[in-house]
DRENBATOR-888802 format. One record per residue (C-alpha): residue number from 1; chain; x, y, z. Coordinates in steps of 0.1 Angstrom, whole numbers. Each point is the difference from the previous one (the first is absolute). Example, Ala and Ser with C-alpha at 12.3 -4.5 7.8 and 13.67 -1.06 7.14 Angstrom:
<recs>
(1; A; (123; -45; 78))
(2; A; (14; 34; -7))
</recs>
This chain:
<recs>
(1; A; (680; 271; -166))
(2; A; (22; 30; -6))
(3; A; (27; 5; 26))
(4; A; (25; 29; 5))
(5; A; (35; -12; -8))
(6; A; (20; 31; 7))
(7; A; (29; 1; 24))
(8; A; (-8; 33; 18))
(9; A; (-22; 0; 31))
(10; A; (-30; 23; -5))
(11; A; (-16; 19; 29))
(12; A; (-35; 14; 2))
(13; A; (-37; -7; 7))
(14; A; (-24; -18; -22))
(15; A; (-37; 8; 7))
(16; A; (-17; -33; -9))
(17; A; (-37; -4; -5))
(18; A; (-3; -32; 20))
(19; A; (-23; -25; -17))
(20; A; (-27; -18; 20))
(21; A; (11; -35; 11))
(22; A; (37; 8; 6))
(23; A; (15; 7; 33))
(24; A; (23; 30; 5))
(25; A; (28; -25; 4))
(26; A; (-9; -16; -33))
(27; A; (4; 34; -17))
(28; A; (34; 5; 16))
(29; A; (11; -35; -11))
(30; A; (-12; 7; -35))
(31; A; (19; 34; -2))
(32; A; (31; -16; 15))
(33; A; (0; -27; -26))
(34; A; (-7; 25; -29))
(35; A; (28; 24; 10))
(36; A; (25; -26; 12))
(37; A; (5; 20; 32))
(38; A; (-1; -13; 36))
(39; A; (-7; 34; 17))
(40; A; (-37; 3; -7))
(41; A; (-27; 7; 26))
(42; A; (-36; 13; 3))
(43; A; (-12; 28; 24))
(44; A; (-32; -12; 14))
(45; A; (-19; -33; -4))
(46; A; (-32; -1; -22))
(47; A; (-23; -30; 6))
(48; A; (-1; -25; -30))
(49; A; (-35; 11; -11))
(50; A; (10; 37; 1))
(51; A; (14; 19; -30))
(52; A; (17; 33; -5))
(53; A; (31; 20; 8))
(54; A; (28; -21; 15))
(55; A; (34; 18; 1))
(56; A; (28; -24; -7))
(57; A; (34; 12; 10))
(58; A; (30; -11; -20))
(59; A; (37; 1; 9))
(60; A; (10; 29; 23))
(61; A; (-37; 12; 1))
(62; A; (-7; -29; 24))
(63; A; (16; 22; 26))
(64; A; (-30; 24; -1))
(65; A; (-26; -27; 1))
(66; A; (-5; 4; 38))
(67; A; (-10; 37; -6))
(68; A; (-24; -9; -27))
(69; A; (-16; -25; 23))
(70; A; (-5; 27; 26))
(71; A; (-18; 22; -25))
(72; A; (-38; 3; -4))
(73; A; (-21; -21; -23))
(74; A; (-31; 5; -20))
(75; A; (-25; -26; -12))
(76; A; (-32; -4; -20))
(77; A; (-20; -28; 18))
(78; A; (-32; -18; -9))
(79; A; (-17; -11; 32))
(80; A; (-29; -24; -3))
(81; A; (-26; 1; 28))
(82; A; (-22; -29; 11))
(83; A; (27; -26; 2))
(84; A; (29; -8; 24))
(85; A; (28; -24; -8))
(86; A; (28; -16; 20))
(87; A; (27; 21; -17))
(88; A; (-20; 32; -3))
(89; A; (4; -2; -38))
(90; A; (-13; -21; -29))
(91; A; (25; -28; 6))
(92; A; (-15; -11; 33))
(93; A; (-29; -23; 8))
(94; A; (-34; 17; 6))
(95; A; (-9; 0; 37))
(96; A; (-30; 24; 0))
(97; A; (-26; 14; -24))
(98; A; (-26; 27; 7))
(99; A; (-23; 22; -21))
(100; A; (13; 35; -8))
(101; A; (-24; 29; 5))
(102; A; (26; 27; 3))
(103; A; (-3; 34; -16))
(104; A; (27; 24; -12))
(105; A; (-9; 22; 30))
(106; A; (6; -29; 23))
(107; A; (35; -5; -14))
(108; A; (9; 37; 0))
(109; A; (-10; 4; 36))
(110; A; (24; -26; 14))
(111; A; (31; 5; -21))
(112; A; (12; 30; 21))
(113; A; (2; -25; 30))
(114; A; (29; -18; -18))
(115; A; (22; 30; -6))
(116; A; (31; 9; 19))
(117; A; (22; -21; 22))
(118; A; (-16; -31; 14))
(119; A; (5; -36; 12))
(120; A; (-6; -25; -27))
(121; A; (-1; -38; 3))
(122; A; (18; -16; -30))
(123; A; (-17; -30; -18))
(124; A; (7; -34; 15))
(125; A; (12; -10; -35))
(126; A; (29; 25; -3))
(127; A; (38; 0; -4))
(128; A; (6; 13; 34))
(129; A; (23; -23; 19))
(130; A; (-3; -17; 34))
(131; A; (30; -19; 12))
(132; A; (15; 4; -35))
(133; A; (-30; -16; -18))
(134; A; (-26; 20; -21))
(135; A; (-34; 0; 17))
(136; A; (-17; -13; -32))
(137; A; (21; -32; 3))
(138; A; (-9; -5; 36))
(139; A; (-37; 6; -8))
(140; A; (1; -25; -29))
(141; A; (17; -26; 24))
(142; A; (-30; 4; 23))
(143; A; (17; 19; 27))
(144; A; (-19; 27; 19))
(145; A; (11; 34; -13))
(146; A; (-8; 33; 17))
(147; A; (18; 29; -17))
(148; A; (10; 29; 23))
(149; A; (-15; 34; -8))
(150; A; (23; 23; -19))
(151; A; (1; 38; -1))
(152; A; (-9; 12; -35))
(153; A; (-10; 33; -16))
(154; A; (-27; 6; -26))
(155; A; (2; 35; -15))
(156; A; (-29; 0; -25))
(157; A; (-30; -21; -11))
(158; A; (-18; 11; -31))
(159; A; (-31; -17; -14))
(160; A; (5; -5; -38))
(161; A; (-32; -21; -6))
(162; A; (-27; -19; 18))
(163; A; (-16; -28; -20))
(164; A; (-15; -21; 27))
(165; A; (14; -23; 13))
(166; A; (33; 15; -13))
(167; A; (17; 31; 14))
(168; A; (29; 15; -20))
(169; A; (22; 19; 23))
(170; A; (32; 21; -4))
(171; A; (23; -3; 30))
(172; A; (31; 18; 12))
(173; A; (18; -15; 29))
(174; A; (32; -5; 18))
(175; A; (22; -31; 1))
(176; A; (-13; -32; 14))
(177; A; (-36; 7; -6))
(178; A; (-20; -31; -11))
(179; A; (-27; 9; -25))
(180; A; (-15; -35; 6))
(181; A; (-4; 8; 37))
(182; A; (-16; 34; -10))
(183; A; (-25; -18; -22))
(184; A; (-8; -25; 28))
(185; A; (-3; 27; 26))
(186; A; (-23; 21; -22))
(187; A; (-22; -31; -5))
(188; A; (-3; -6; 37))
(189; A; (-6; 37; 7))
(190; A; (-28; 2; -26))
(191; A; (-15; -34; 8))
(192; A; (-1; -23; -29))
(193; A; (37; -9; -1))
(194; A; (24; 6; -29))
(195; A; (31; -12; -17))
(196; A; (26; 15; -23))
(197; A; (-10; -9; -36))
(198; A; (27; 19; -18))
(199; A; (30; 22; 6))
(200; A; (23; 22; -21))
(201; A; (29; 19; 16))
(202; A; (-1; 34; -17))
(203; A; (30; 15; 18))
(204; A; (30; -13; 20))
(205; A; (20; 29; 16))
(206; A; (5; 25; -28))
(207; A; (-5; -25; -28))
(208; A; (-35; -3; -17))
(209; A; (-18; -27; -20))
(210; A; (3; 22; -31))
(211; A; (38; -4; 2))
(212; A; (-2; -38; 2))
(213; A; (10; -24; -27))
(214; A; (-9; -37; -4))
(215; A; (25; -29; 1))
(216; A; (-7; -4; -37))
(217; A; (11; 36; -5))
(218; A; (33; -8; 17))
(219; A; (5; -31; -22))
(220; A; (-7; 20; -31))
(221; A; (24; 28; 10))
(222; A; (27; -26; 8))
(223; A; (-4; -14; -35))
(224; A; (6; 34; -14))
(225; A; (28; 7; 24))
(226; A; (-16; 32; 12))
(227; A; (-14; -12; 33))
(228; A; (19; 26; 21))
(229; A; (-25; 27; -11))
(230; A; (-25; -18; 22))
(231; A; (21; 6; 31))
(232; A; (-6; 29; 25))
(233; A; (31; 13; 18))
(234; A; (4; -12; 36))
(235; A; (-2; 36; 14))
(236; A; (-35; 5; -16))
(237; A; (-12; -22; 29))
(238; A; (12; 28; 24))
(239; A; (-15; 29; -19))
(240; A; (-17; 14; 31))
(241; A; (32; 2; 20))
(242; A; (22; 30; 4))
(243; A; (31; 1; -22))
(244; A; (35; 16; -1))
(245; A; (25; 6; -28))
(246; A; (36; -5; 10))
(247; A; (32; 13; -15))
(248; A; (30; -22; -8))
(249; A; (13; 0; 36))
(250; A; (-35; -9; 12))
(251; A; (-2; -29; -25))
(252; A; (34; -12; 11))
(253; A; (-11; 0; 37))
(254; A; (-31; -19; -8))
(255; A; (19; -26; -21))
(256; A; (25; -5; 29))
(257; A; (-26; -1; 28))
(258; A; (9; 33; 16))
(259; A; (-24; 24; 17))
(260; A; (-13; 32; -16))
(261; A; (-6; 34; 15))
(262; A; (-34; 10; -13))
(263; A; (-31; 16; 14))
(264; A; (-19; -20; 26))
(265; A; (-31; -18; -12))
(266; A; (-33; 18; 0))
(267; A; (-31; -21; -11))
(268; A; (18; -30; -13))
(269; A; (-6; -26; 28))
(270; A; (-10; -34; -13))
(271; A; (-25; -24; 16))
(272; A; (28; -17; 20))
(273; A; (10; 32; 16))
(274; A; (31; 5; -21))
(275; A; (7; 32; -20))
(276; A; (11; -9; -35))
(277; A; (11; 20; -30))
(278; A; (7; -6; -37))
(279; A; (35; 10; -11))
(280; A; (10; 9; -36))
(281; A; (32; 9; -18))
(282; A; (3; 33; -17))
(283; A; (-7; -17; -34))
(284; A; (-33; -15; 13))
(285; A; (12; -35; 8))
(286; A; (-18; -16; 30))
(287; A; (27; -7; 26))
(288; A; (-21; -16; 27))
(289; A; (-18; 6; 33))
(290; A; (13; 21; 29))
(291; A; (-11; -6; 36))
(292; A; (-1; 26; 28))
(293; A; (21; -9; 30))
(294; A; (-17; 16; 30))
(295; A; (29; -6; 24))
(296; A; (26; 15; -23))
(297; A; (-23; 25; -16))
(298; A; (13; -8; -35))
(299; A; (-11; -19; -31))
(300; A; (15; -34; -7))
(301; A; (-1; -21; -32))
(302; A; (-27; -27; 6))
(303; A; (-3; -17; -34))
(304; A; (26; 8; -27))
(305; A; (-8; -9; -36))
(306; A; (28; -8; -24))
(307; A; (2; 18; -33))
(308; A; (-20; -17; -28))
(309; A; (20; -22; -24))
(310; A; (4; 16; -33))
(311; A; (-13; -18; -30))
</recs>
């Protein structure tokens, strides 16, 4: 197996097309071993049976992982009606079967009910933790598990194909949305039950499936010593943020943790209520993230990125 043997730490984001059968953690472990770097992390779990875009942050790019996790997601799901399983997907045991007499009009009529912000109950077999233990482990141990409802947002549901009993659906949603729960809820709403038969993540934050590469692609690029071309810069994950270009004095102040006198924030508030801004040097280098200090009415360095190591 090829492995990077260079001495310099490399920063950036790999968009991996996660194969079916691997957990997101498995992919992180594989990338960590290939690159010989400890600072590697993913930005939003995909179930083992799911495939598609899984951003993997490397080096300093791990510092933007939290913002990618906050970003919206898009999926192409195959929902099979007429069957319910314990896990709401193909891995679980079948607990119910019913005939399917649904029409395309039936499906189209109920989908709008699932749009917008709503309460969603996660699957019993999920990685959500209770007292430090994942729910799926508690369920497998025979304990009673009742997941708490979560506030989620579904922005778009588009029918791609209906080949009874299978519905192919394009989904755009916010963080924390369980597509398995959506499949289960649709099955209950329409009558015959349903489970998630297949799932591809087509977008994670600003990164799309078309930008993804396989683990085999990474290995091949490592063998040719040109794997860095597969990396996306860390600030690409923040492309929808506001940005400011600083002069030499501004860069020095960022590097030394001092405040900056800039215009107050306008529409750059993040989901946690903070106002954040990308900062660049005059030559285009990404310096880091600034945070608006409401009490002092000034911008402060929030996350400062060191200059890349020259090769």
